[in-house]
N, C-alpha and C positions, 0 to 999 in steps of 0.2 A: 839211045840212052834204055835203061830199064826201068820198070815200074817201081823195083825195089830202089834205085839210085834215085827216082825222083821224089818219093815218098822221105828218102834220108835227106834230101834237100829241103824239103817242105819242113820237115821237122828239125834241121838246123838254124833254117832260115826263121820259123818260129821264135825258136829259144834265142836267136841272136837278137831279133828285133824286140822281143819282148824284155831281155837286159840292157838292150842301148834304150828302149823307151823309159824305162824304169830307172836307170841311172840319169837319163837327161830331165826327165820329171823332176828327180830328186834333187838334182843339182839346180835348176832353173827355178823351183818353184821354193824349195827348201819348206816341204809340209813337216807340221808337228809329228811328234812319233805316232800318235794314236792315228793318225791317217795314212801312215805308212803301215802298221799293222794290219788297220783295216783292209786296207788294199790286199795286201799279201794273202788275208784270210779269204775274200774274196776270189782271187787267183786260184786258190787250192780247192773251190767247190765242186769244180767240175770231176778232178780228180778223186774227191773223196765220195761222189755218186758213183762214179763208175767203180771203185774199190768197193763198195758196198754192193752192188749188184752183182760184180764180177770176183766176188772174193774167192770163189773156190778156183776159178781159172787163175786168178794171181798167185793163190797158195798152192796151186798145182805146181806152177813155173818155180815157186821159191824152192819146194821140195825136189824138184827136177834137180835145180842147180845145186842143191846138197846132197845128191845124191841118195834121197830116200825115195826111191823108185816105188815101192808100195804105197806108201802114204800120196805119192804123187797122182800115181793111177786113180785111186780113190776120189781125189779131188775134182782129176779132170771128168773121169765118169760122171760125177755130181754136178758139175758145169754143164756137161752135155745134156744131161737129164734136164735140167732147170731150163735150159735153151728151148728144149722139146716142149715144155710145159708153156714156156713163157718166150715165144719168137721175138717178141718186141725188145726186150733186152739187148738183142744183137744189136740194135740200131743206136745204142749209147756208144757206140766206138767212135762217134764225132763228139765225144766229150773228151777223147784221148786221142794218143797217135800210136799208130803201129808202122814199122818201115817193112814189114812184109806181106802182111794181108790186111784186108778191111772188113774182112769176115771172122767175129772170135770162134766160131766155130771148129774154123780152119786150123787157128792155133792151139784150140782144145785138143783136137785130132792129132797135132802135130803132138804135142806134150804127151798124150797119152800113148802113141806111137814109141815115143823117144823111150817112156817108161818101161814100157812092154817089152822093147828091145832089150833093155839094161837088165829087165829079169827073166831074160832066156824065153819070152812068150811070143818066137818069132810070127807063128802064123797072126796073131792076134795083130800085134805091130804092123806087119805088112798090110793086113786088111784097113787098119785106122789110118795109116801115111798114104795107101792109094786113096781112100775115102777123102781126105786132106787135098791132095793133089787134083783129084778129080773136081772137088768144089771151088779151087782156085789154083788153075794152072798156071798161074802166073808168081804163085808162094813159093820161093826156093826152099823153104824148110823142109818140107816133106821129101823133096827130092834129095837132099842133104842127107837125110835120116835113112831114105830109103838106099843110099849109096852104101852109108857105113853098114846095114842090114846085109845088102847082096857082099858085100867084101868078108863080113863075119861069115857068110854062108859059102865062101869060097869062088862067086862068081864074079870074077877080077873084072871081065870085059864090061857087064853090066853095071857093076859098081862104077867103072871109071865114067861110063857114061851116064850116070844119074849124076854124080858128083860134078861132072862138067855142065850137064843142064842146070844144078844149083848155083855154078858159078857164072853161067849165060844169065841167068835170071837176077845176079847182082850179090849173091851171097859169096862173100871173099875170105871171109874170117878176118880180114883187115880193121884198121883201127876204127873204122866207121861202125861196124859190126859190133865192136867190143865197147863202143861209147853207148850205141843203143841198147844193147844186152845189160850192161850196167844201169843204165837208167830204168830200164824194165825190170830189173833184179832190185833196185831200189823201191820202186813201186811194190813190187810184190813182197817186199819184206814189210813195207808200213801198211799197205792194206790187205796183204794176203798172211798176218800174222796169225799162228795159231797151229793146230794139228787137227786133221781130219778126225772124225769119229767114224769109226771102222761100221 
């Protein structure tokens, strides 16, 4: 079992347990509406804290998904600068979930590389994606994007090797990846709203 598969299992396990516990408590105790609202608001606090400190990472992801690559690049660069100046915010990963890496720097480097690839900045994209894979060799996302890069460059054997490595590490582009991506995009929309300033 890959680390990505384990992370996804934990993600879906926590989600299912939370929903089951919430429905069970609501059915058994029948709390007043004010208690239900308070419980929901308390449950949202970790995500709001994460969204505040990681707003540029989340904004960059949202813009990447919206194909606004230049704006996404600015956000990813700003987030990377922020964690260089404040490395402690990397530890906020424990307030949220990630199915691919527990290092937000890896996620930002991957997003930056993907945006640069789409902007035609191939050398910078390769450098950032290679750095992401060096920081976390078990994260499949940089391998996938490097595979796309090599395919675009016409290096089909290397592209196939990198894409196979991404699959080996658990990135299948299947239903679970789509659910995780949709959940991350939703968080990016709610916590990463707004456009970057150049």
